[in-house]
C-alpha positions as semicolon CSV with decimal commas, in nm:
position;residue;x (nm);y (nm);z (nm)
1;M;-2,904;-4,213;0,174
2;Q;-3,239;-4,238;0,240
3;Q;-3,411;-4,495;0,458
4;A;-3,775;-4,609;0,426
5;Y;-4,044;-4,735;0,672
6;C;-4,352;-4,824;0,620
7;V;-4,604;-4,775;0,904
8;K;-4,864;-5,018;0,833
9;C;-4,624;-5,303;0,742
10;R;-4,385;-5,238;0,999
11;A;-4,076;-5,302;0,760
12;K;-3,757;-5,236;0,852
13;R;-3,548;-4,936;0,773
14;G;-3,322;-4,910;0,565
15;M;-3,497;-5,094;0,293
16;N;-3,584;-4,930;-0,075
17;K;-3,884;-4,742;-0,034
18;V;-4,042;-4,858;-0,380
19;A;-4,008;-5,217;-0,256
20;I;-4,183;-5,215;0,035
21;I;-4,471;-5,004;-0,081
22;V;-4,512;-5,262;-0,364
23;V;-4,477;-5,537;-0,089
24;S;-4,760;-5,370;0,058
25;L;-4,957;-5,365;-0,184
26;I;-4,967;-5,702;-0,306
27;L;-5,009;-5,844;0,087
28;A;-5,281;-5,626;0,097
29;V;-5,475;-5,723;-0,251
30;A;-5,391;-6,106;-0,156
31;A;-5,575;-6,019;0,186
32;G;-5,824;-5,841;-0,015
33;L;-5,808;-5,528;0,175
34;A;-5,864;-5,335;-0,146
35;G;-5,880;-5,007;0,033
36;Y;-5,588;-5,066;0,247
37;T;-5,259;-4,833;0,172
38;C;-4,955;-4,808;0,292
39;T;-4,748;-4,461;0,345
40;A;-4,400;-4,460;0,373
41;T;-4,181;-4,206;0,539
42;A;-3,805;-4,117;0,446
43;Q;-3,545;-3,962;0,664
44;S;-3,181;-3,846;0,551
45;V;-2,865;-3,844;0,717
46;S;-2,645;-3,574;0,701
47;K;-2,311;-3,482;0,825
48;E;-2,118;-3,140;0,831
49;V;-1,740;-3,063;0,763
50;T;-1,572;-2,763;0,909
51;L;-1,375;-2,592;0,652
52;E;-1,066;-2,377;0,717
53;A;-0,847;-2,125;0,486
54;Y;-0,617;-1,864;0,557
55;I;-0,661;-1,657;0,231
56;I;-0,347;-1,382;0,145
57;P;-0,502;-1,066;0,082
58;A;-0,503;-0,902;-0,216
59;L;-0,268;-0,584;-0,123
60;E;-0,058;-0,606;0,196
61;F;0,299;-0,530;0,218
62;T;0,505;-0,447;0,530
63;V;0,773;-0,196;0,551
64;D;1,084;-0,240;0,843
65;P;1,193;-0,025;1,026
66;G;0,833;0,098;1,154
67;S;1,055;0,399;1,265
68;I;1,372;0,564;1,140
69;D;1,613;0,825;1,340
70;F;1,802;1,054;1,120
71;D;1,986;1,232;1,434
72;T;2,353;1,040;1,357
73;G;2,322;1,085;0,918
74;G;2,337;0,910;0,650
75;P;2,099;0,720;0,472
76;R;1,855;0,452;0,637
77;T;1,782;0,120;0,470
78;V;1,387;0,070;0,448
79;T;1,302;-0,267;0,324
80;I;0,931;-0,358;0,180
81;T;0,797;-0,687;0,179
82;N;0,524;-0,805;-0,042
83;T;0,323;-1,015;0,203
84;G;-0,009;-1,010;-0,050
85;A;-0,134;-1,205;-0,363
86;W;-0,105;-0,940;-0,622
87;D;0,216;-0,761;-0,734
88;L;0,215;-0,429;-0,589
89;S;0,304;-0,066;-0,729
90;V;0,437;0,098;-0,417
91;T;0,439;0,508;-0,359
92;C;0,427;0,757;-0,123
93;R;0,359;1,074;0,047
94;V;0,554;1,288;0,315
95;N;0,373;1,460;0,602
96;G;0,494;1,696;0,843
97;L;0,913;1,759;0,884
98;Y;1,086;1,971;0,617
99;E;0,897;1,768;0,312
100;D;1,124;1,858;0,064
101;G;1,420;1,676;0,261
102;P;1,373;1,342;0,227
103;K;1,494;1,141;-0,045
104;L;1,437;0,738;-0,142
105;D;1,729;0,598;-0,346
106;G;1,865;0,945;-0,400
107;E;1,541;1,091;-0,538
108;P;1,266;1,339;-0,373
109;W;1,068;1,104;-0,238
110;S;0,751;1,241;-0,456
111;S;0,946;1,038;-0,783
112;F;0,938;0,717;-0,585
113;N;0,760;0,419;-0,751
114;A;0,859;0,089;-0,712
115;T;0,675;-0,235;-0,827
116;I;0,732;-0,534;-0,573
117;K;0,632;-0,921;-0,716
118;R;0,440;-1,122;-0,517
119;D;0,698;-1,261;-0,249
120;G;0,920;-1,005;-0,330
121;H;1,086;-0,735;-0,125
122;R;1,243;-0,410;-0,194
123;E;1,547;-0,253;-0,027
124;I;1,529;0,157;-0,063
125;D;1,822;0,415;0,098
126;A;1,615;0,662;0,235
127;T;1,820;0,989;0,361
128;L;1,679;1,354;0,488
129;T;1,861;1,664;0,427
130;V;1,725;1,979;0,631
131;L;1,824;2,319;0,544
132;E;2,003;2,511;0,827
133;S;1,783;2,767;0,813
134;Y;1,446;2,486;0,859
135;P;1,282;2,684;1,110
136;G;1,083;2,366;1,261
137;V;1,392;2,204;1,518
138;G;1,238;1,925;1,693
139;E;0,968;1,877;1,429
140;S;0,887;1,473;1,319
141;G;0,684;1,394;1,030
142;T;0,617;1,048;0,860
143;I;0,663;0,887;0,496
144;I;0,359;0,675;0,451
145;F;0,399;0,400;0,167
146;W;0,044;0,321;-0,066
147;A;0,024;0,037;-0,244
148;E;-0,227;-0,077;-0,565
149;E;-0,227;-0,372;-0,817
150;S;0,095;-0,371;-1,057
151;R;-0,039;-0,372;-1,390
């Protein structure tokens, strides 16, 4: 709300600016002060509201567990959970270790492609088969999962 104040007339704040000028001119004409002018100043008031929001990232997911120990053999369950706003298309890549050995849901890791809906998850059986003649004893490796928008 704008408030007006006539400096010469000493009108109260909060009165309408136009009304102050009209009243001032009438008083000036009645008093014979033809050269008299009244200036009005306006002040404005503002209030601030703080806005906060958690924006869900478009692409975000978790993988659990973060580490798998295949020493005891058998499949391990890996859960990929979509925590983002978009449906995901998830693929992976293997580094190190015996790159031909990891299988996801019984298929070579290079064939893996999963669609995971928003707020959804997918459980995957991960296995590792290493040939007895493999020379990399004691090595470790990683499976890196990638996600992009599912179309």
